[in-house]
C-alpha positions in Angstrom: 173.5 208.6 177.9 169.7 208.4 178.2 168.2 207.9 181.6 166.0 205.1 181.8 162.9 205.4 184.0 162.1 202.8 186.7 158.8 201.1 186.3 156.5 201.4 189.4 155.7 198.0 190.9 153.1 196.7 193.3 155.8 196.6 195.9 156.4 200.5 195.4 152.6 201.0 195.8 152.6 198.8 198.9 155.5 200.8 200.5 153.8 204.1 199.7 150.4 202.9 201.2 152.0 201.0 204.2 150.3 197.9 203.3 151.5 194.4 201.9 151.9 193.5 198.2 149.1 191.1 198.7 146.8 193.8 199.9 147.6 195.9 196.9 146.9 192.9 194.7 143.5 192.3 196.2 142.7 196.0 195.8 143.6 195.7 192.2 141.7 192.6 191.6 138.7 194.3 193.3 138.3 191.4 196.0 135.9 191.8 198.7 136.6 192.1 202.5 139.1 195.1 202.2 138.6 197.8 205.0 137.5 201.3 203.4 140.6 203.0 205.1 143.1 200.5 203.5 141.3 200.7 200.1 141.5 204.4 200.1 145.1 204.3 201.0 146.1 201.8 198.2 144.0 203.9 195.7 145.7 207.1 196.7 149.2 205.4 196.4 148.3 204.1 192.9 147.3 207.7 191.8 150.3 209.3 193.4 152.8 206.9 191.9 150.9 206.8 188.7 151.0 202.9 188.8 149.7 201.0 185.8 149.4 197.2 186.1 151.6 195.1 183.7 149.0 193.0 181.9 151.7 191.1 180.1 153.1 189.9 183.5 149.7 189.2 184.8 149.0 187.1 181.9 152.2 185.2 182.3 151.4 184.7 186.1 147.9 183.6 185.4 148.7 181.6 182.3 145.9 183.4 180.6 145.9 186.8 178.8 142.3 187.5 178.3 143.3 188.6 174.8 141.0 187.8 171.8 142.4 187.6 168.3 140.4 187.7 165.2 141.2 187.0 161.5 139.3 188.5 158.8 140.2 187.5 155.1 139.0 190.8 153.7 137.1 193.9 154.7 134.0 195.1 152.9 130.3 196.0 153.5 129.3 192.5 153.6 131.5 191.4 156.5 130.9 194.6 158.6 128.0 192.9 160.3 130.5 190.2 161.5 132.7 192.9 163.1 129.8 194.5 164.8 128.7 191.1 166.2 132.2 190.4 167.2 132.4 193.7 169.0 129.1 193.0 170.8 130.3 189.8 172.1 133.6 191.3 173.4 131.6 194.0 175.1 129.2 191.6 176.7 132.0 189.3 178.3 134.8 192.0 178.9 133.7 195.5 179.2 132.1 196.2 182.6 
């Protein structure tokens, strides 16, 4: 039988760092007002546990996925400028 790996959750990170789940959430969301010591403890716990946020769950909670979908009828050299323009828009709004 194949052993299934347990997903690391914010609760696991909170226990590792010795803080609340809310504090972990505030660190992940880059909110202001977090003490430097606390920030370092949470970031270290995230690295230690190799925590990766579940963006699907986040989208369900916020009722917003921040996903952009595009449909192109065909790809040729004439529509490549549209793809470049779309990429520039995405980079402007979403890449930091």
